[in-house]
C-alpha positions in Angstrom: 0.0 0.0 0.0 2.8 2.4 0.8 4.3 1.9 -2.6 1.1 2.9 -4.3 0.9 6.0 -2.1 4.5 7.0 -2.9 3.7 6.5 -6.6 0.6 8.7 -6.2 2.7 11.3 -4.5 5.2 11.3 -7.4 2.4 11.6 -10.0 0.8 14.5 -8.0 4.2 16.3 -7.9 4.7 16.0 -11.6 1.1 17.3 -12.3 1.6 20.1 -9.9 4.7 21.2 -11.9 2.8 20.9 -15.1 0.1 23.3 -13.7 2.7 25.7 -12.5 4.0 25.8 -16.0 0.4 26.5 -17.3 0.1 29.2 -14.6 3.2 30.9 -15.9 2.6 30.3 -19.5 -1.2 30.7 -19.6 -2.5 33.0 -22.3 -5.2 34.7 -20.1 -5.6 35.7 -16.5 -8.5 33.3 -16.2 -6.3 30.4 -17.2 -3.7 31.4 -14.7 -6.2 31.6 -12.0 -7.6 28.1 -12.8 -4.1 26.7 -12.9 -3.3 28.2 -9.5 -6.5 26.7 -8.0 -5.6 23.3 -9.4 -2.2 23.6 -7.8 -3.8 24.4 -4.5 -6.2 21.5 -4.7 -3.4 19.1 -5.7 -1.3 20.4 -2.8 -4.1 19.7 -0.3 -4.4 16.1 -1.7 -0.6 15.8 -1.5 -0.7 16.9 2.2 -3.4 14.3 3.0 -1.6 11.5 1.2 1.6 12.3 3.1 -0.5 12.3 6.3 -1.7 8.8 5.5 1.8 7.6 4.7 3.3 9.0 7.9 0.2 8.1 10.1 0.1 11.7 11.4 -3.3 13.2 12.0 -2.2 16.8 12.5 -1.5 17.1 8.8 -5.3 17.0 8.2 -5.6 20.3 10.1 -2.8 21.7 8.0 -4.6 20.7 4.9 -7.9 22.3 6.1 -6.1 25.6 6.9 -4.4 25.5 3.5 -7.7 24.9 1.8 -9.3 27.9 3.5 -6.4 30.2 2.6 -6.4 28.9 -1.0 -10.1 29.6 -1.2 -9.8 33.1 0.1 -6.9 33.8 -2.1 -8.8 32.6 -5.1 -11.6 35.0 -4.4 -9.3 37.9 -3.9 -7.4 37.2 -7.1 -10.7 36.8 -9.0 -11.9 40.2 -7.8 -8.6 41.7 -8.8 -8.9 40.3 -12.2 -12.5 41.5 -12.5 -11.5 45.0 -11.6 -8.4 45.0 -13.8 -10.6 43.8 -16.7 -13.1 46.6 -16.2 -10.3 49.3 -16.1 -8.9 48.1 -19.5 -12.3 48.5 -21.3 
């Protein structure tokens, strides 16, 4: 079971780097925001998988706090993009 979880962790890390590449390279601000949200979600899953591998329950609290911060950051960035788009037109 541990080997499967380690494999899942490696796949998550690879896909996180691919999403970071899309966030940097994305053609629009919306694409970048979605890529950043996906990175946040994958990071939460990664923290939970590591918690399961190490048999440590306090990582679950860390993942919940990270999820709340990621959600609030997404809303703030979306509002900024909305105001920035209104100023351009």
